[in-house]
C-alpha positions as a printed NumPy array, in Angstrom:
array([[ 40.516, -16.947,  11.846],
       [ 38.048, -14.649,  13.661],
       [ 37.561, -12.558,  10.512],
       [ 36.79 , -15.628,   8.478],
       [ 34.234, -16.808,  10.971],
       [ 32.583, -13.348,  11.089],
       [ 32.426, -13.312,   7.309],
       [ 30.777, -16.752,   7.257],
       [ 28.205, -15.639,   9.798],
       [ 27.406, -12.545,   7.906],
       [ 26.857, -14.553,   4.719],
       [ 24.448, -16.845,   6.476],
       [ 22.56 , -14.083,   8.141],
       [ 19.228, -13.339,   6.152],
       [ 19.362, -10.152,   4.345],
       [ 16.682,  -7.364,   5.07 ],
       [ 14.394,  -6.749,   2.138],
       [ 15.109,  -3.462,   0.43 ],
       [ 12.341,  -0.909,   1.155],
       [ 10.141,   0.029,  -1.814],
       [  8.767,   3.463,  -2.445],
       [  5.021,   2.992,  -1.925],
       [  2.543,   5.079,  -3.858],
       [ -0.732,   4.986,  -1.963],
       [ -3.958,   5.684,  -3.805],
       [ -7.432,   6.329,  -2.471],
       [ -9.872,   3.751,  -3.774],
       [-13.548,   4.105,  -4.641],
       [-16.551,   2.026,  -5.24 ],
       [-15.361,   0.984,  -8.754],
       [-12.45 ,  -0.742,  -7.112],
       [-14.58 ,  -3.194,  -5.228],
       [-13.525,  -6.23 ,  -7.386],
       [ -9.833,  -5.502,  -6.771],
       [-10.525,  -5.214,  -3.029],
       [-12.344,  -8.455,  -2.923],
       [ -9.559, -10.142,  -4.962],
       [ -6.955,  -8.829,  -2.486],
       [ -8.84 , -10.011,   0.641],
       [ -9.819, -13.372,  -0.817],
       [ -6.076, -14.03 ,  -1.544],
       [ -5.41 , -13.946,   2.227],
       [ -5.093, -17.321,   3.887],
       [ -7.139, -18.28 ,   6.964],
       [ -4.608, -17.008,   9.497],
       [ -4.291, -13.654,   7.737],
       [ -8.065, -13.388,   7.548],
       [ -8.24 , -14.239,  11.311],
       [ -5.824, -11.432,  12.188],
       [ -7.379,  -8.903,   9.892],
       [-11.065,  -9.458,  10.889],
       [-10.706, -10.897,  14.294],
       [-12.259, -14.214,  13.072],
       [-11.551, -16.643,  10.251],
       [-13.689, -14.968,   7.657],
       [-14.816, -17.242,   4.802],
       [-15.187, -16.123,   1.196],
       [-18.844, -15.344,   1.61 ],
       [-18.201, -13.131,   4.618],
       [-15.403, -11.285,   2.797],
       [-17.593, -10.559,  -0.163],
       [-20.243,  -9.289,   2.187],
       [-17.775,  -7.008,   3.824],
       [-16.625,  -5.642,   0.437],
       [-20.148,  -5.167,  -0.738],
       [-21.117,  -3.093,   2.281],
       [-18.089,  -0.743,   2.182],
       [-19.362,   2.878,   2.371],
       [-17.032,   4.971,   0.253],
       [-18.979,   8.081,   1.101],
       [-18.432,   7.78 ,   4.854],
       [-15.219,   5.784,   5.047],
       [-11.984,   5.863,   3.162],
       [-10.087,   2.917,   1.643],
       [ -6.381,   3.304,   0.506],
       [ -4.401,   0.873,  -1.572],
       [ -0.963,   0.089,  -2.938],
       [ -0.762,  -1.437,  -6.401],
       [  2.26 ,  -3.238,  -7.888],
       [  3.278,  -2.861, -11.484],
       [  0.808,  -5.506, -12.599],
       [ -1.968,  -3.43 , -11.02 ],
       [ -2.565,  -6.038,  -8.38 ],
       [ -3.739,  -4.655,  -5.049],
       [ -0.98 ,  -5.874,  -2.753],
       [ -1.838,  -3.806,   0.332],
       [ -4.962,  -1.963,   1.542],
       [ -6.239,  -0.082,   4.478],
       [ -9.801,   0.796,   5.628],
       [-10.365,   3.922,   7.724],
       [-13.916,   3.63 ,   9.045],
       [-15.531,   6.677,  10.553],
       [-17.822,   6.206,  13.492],
       [-21.539,   5.708,  12.641],
       [-22.495,   6.997,  16.07 ],
       [-22.938,  10.766,  15.845],
       [-21.717,  11.038,  19.447],
       [-18.32 ,   9.875,  18.281],
       [-18.016,  11.806,  14.908],
       [-14.329,  12.556,  15.678],
       [-13.304,   8.924,  15.893],
       [-12.181,   6.554,  13.16 ],
       [-11.007,   2.879,  13.162],
       [ -8.032,   1.621,  11.109],
       [ -7.66 ,  -1.835,   9.55 ],
       [ -4.902,  -3.046,   7.132],
       [ -3.929,  -6.124,   5.176],
       [ -0.793,  -6.954,   3.074],
       [ -0.315,  -9.874,   0.869],
       [  2.553, -12.208,   1.797],
       [  4.467, -11.51 ,  -1.398],
       [  4.536,  -7.7  ,  -0.469],
       [  5.536,  -7.942,   3.184],
       [  8.804,  -6.684,   4.655],
       [  8.603,  -3.303,   2.933],
       [  6.763,  -1.334,   5.649],
       [  3.598,  -1.049,   3.683],
       [  1.41 ,  -1.39 ,   6.867],
       [  3.147,   1.553,   8.489],
       [  2.992,   3.667,   5.33 ],
       [ -0.763,   2.998,   5.051],
       [ -1.207,   3.911,   8.652],
       [  0.661,   7.203,   8.197],
       [ -1.478,   8.022,   5.155],
       [ -4.68 ,   7.224,   7.02 ],
       [ -3.523,   9.449,   9.88 ],
       [ -2.879,  12.274,   7.408],
       [ -6.396,  11.988,   6.031],
       [ -7.958,  11.592,   9.448],
       [ -6.368,  14.84 ,  10.665],
       [ -7.541,  16.675,   7.568],
       [-11.09 ,  15.26 ,   8.117],
       [-11.306,  16.552,  11.662],
       [-10.731,  13.095,  13.35 ],
       [ -9.455,  13.552,  16.831],
       [ -9.099,   9.904,  17.936],
       [ -7.895,   7.126,  15.721],
       [ -8.052,   3.59 ,  17.03 ],
       [ -7.258,  -0.018,  16.182],
       [ -9.089,  -3.068,  17.509],
       [ -7.005,  -6.085,  17.072],
       [ -6.221,  -9.436,  18.526],
       [ -3.412,  -9.359,  21.097],
       [ -1.416, -11.86 ,  18.93 ],
       [ -1.41 ,  -9.314,  16.024],
       [  1.979,  -8.087,  17.034],
       [  2.798,  -6.395,  13.71 ],
       [ -0.403,  -4.27 ,  13.755],
       [  0.14 ,  -3.255,  17.375],
       [  3.716,  -2.418,  16.775],
       [  2.713,  -0.122,  13.894],
       [  0.313,   1.654,  16.235],
       [  2.957,   2.003,  19.024],
       [  5.556,   3.418,  16.685],
       [  3.023,   6.108,  15.752],
       [  2.605,   6.986,  19.432],
       [ -0.505,   5.055,  20.133],
       [ -1.483,   3.784,  23.645],
       [ -2.25 ,   0.041,  23.604],
       [ -4.519,  -1.528,  26.179],
       [ -5.014,  -5.329,  26.484],
       [ -8.139,  -7.213,  27.389],
       [ -7.503, -10.843,  27.275],
       [ -7.13 , -12.021,  23.651],
       [ -8.024,  -8.611,  22.226],
       [ -6.307,  -5.222,  22.307],
       [ -7.193,  -1.587,  21.683],
       [ -4.762,   0.953,  20.379],
       [ -5.676,   4.685,  20.727],
       [ -3.905,   7.661,  19.087],
       [ -5.004,  11.192,  19.586],
       [ -4.385,  13.33 ,  16.508],
       [ -3.43 ,  16.971,  16.314],
       [ -5.608,  19.373,  14.276],
       [ -5.019,  19.787,  10.551],
       [ -2.753,  22.437,   9.217],
       [ -2.194,  24.019,   5.819],
       [  0.855,  21.846,   5.351],
       [ -1.106,  18.594,   6.074],
       [ -3.808,  19.599,   3.68 ],
       [ -1.361,  20.432,   0.903],
       [  0.563,  17.247,   1.562],
       [ -2.454,  15.087,   1.119],
       [ -3.446,  16.905,  -2.058],
       [ -0.019,  16.39 ,  -3.559],
       [  0.131,  12.696,  -2.539],
       [ -3.282,  11.95 ,  -4.117],
       [ -2.177,  13.701,  -7.432],
       [  1.019,  11.642,  -7.358],
       [ -1.023,   8.471,  -6.772],
       [ -3.306,   9.298,  -9.715],
       [ -0.356,   9.847, -12.026],
       [  1.347,   6.641, -10.766],
       [ -1.774,   4.637, -11.523],
       [ -2.077,   6.014, -15.1  ],
       [  1.559,   5.087, -15.636],
       [  1.084,   1.554, -14.49 ],
       [ -2.136,   1.245, -16.544],
       [ -0.257,   2.402, -19.667],
       [  2.611,  -0.012, -18.939],
       [  0.152,  -2.936, -18.489],
       [ -1.588,  -2.011, -21.792],
       [  1.794,  -1.997, -23.594],
       [  2.844,  -5.365, -22.2  ],
       [ -0.579,  -6.86 , -23.033],
       [ -0.209,  -5.549, -26.597],
       [  3.268,  -6.928, -26.913],
       [  2.029, -10.333, -25.625],
       [ -0.847, -10.304, -28.157],
       [  1.651,  -9.48 , -30.966],
       [  3.908, -12.425, -29.969],
       [  0.863, -14.724, -29.917],
       [ -0.062, -13.658, -33.532],
       [  3.536, -14.109, -34.665],
       [  3.594, -17.497, -33.049],
       [  0.371, -18.517, -34.686],
       [  1.665, -17.386, -38.087],
       [  4.832, -19.367, -37.743],
       [  2.94 , -22.486, -36.657],
       [  0.552, -22.014, -39.546],
       [  3.453, -21.868, -41.981],
       [  5.015, -24.911, -40.461],
       [  1.899, -27.012, -40.851],
       [  1.364, -25.82 , -44.538],
       [  4.96 , -26.711, -45.266],
       [  5.681, -23.244, -46.695]])
C-alpha cells in the first residue's frame, strides 16, 4: 500500500526541466534590434525586476539605443529559431576612479526559464570581467528579485540589503592564461553555433517557400480543372 502511495505522489510531483547546453555569444551594435525585441517581450513584472522600475516600451528602446558596445559587453543566448531568449549586460564603470568595477544585469524570457541560463550568463560575464581586469563585479537589484540574488550568492557574492533594494558584490581573482584561452574558445564555439543556426533557419525558410509554391500550383490546377 505504501509503495503504491509513494508511486502516486512521485507521478504528481512536477518534473524538473532538463538542463540545456547554452551557447553564449557576445553581441554587437548590429544586434540592437534583436536585443530590443527580447526586452520588449518581457511583461511589466519582468521589466520591473530587470530595470528596477516598470520600464515602458519607449524607455526600453532608449536603453537599447544608448548601449555602448565599445565600453560595455552584452552576451546573449539564441534558440534554434535565432530568437534571443536570454541576455546579459556587463556595464563597466564610467567613473575613472572605479575602472576596475562592472555591473551585471540579466533577463530571460519565460519560455526559456528553468534551464539555468541566468547563472550561465553570470559565469560567462565573470570570465570576461576577469580577463578585462575587473576586480569588483556587482549587481544592483530589488530585494524581491530572489532569483538574481541567488545567482550572485552561488557565485560567492556578498549581498547587502537596504530596504527594498539590494547590492551584491563579488571580488574577482586576476586573469590567468587558462581563463584567457577559455574565453577565446567559448567565443569561437559561439560563432560556429550561430552560423549553424543561421544555416538551419535558411534551410527551413527555403523548405517553407517550396511548400508554398507547391501548394499554389496545386490550388491553381484545381481551379483550372486540370
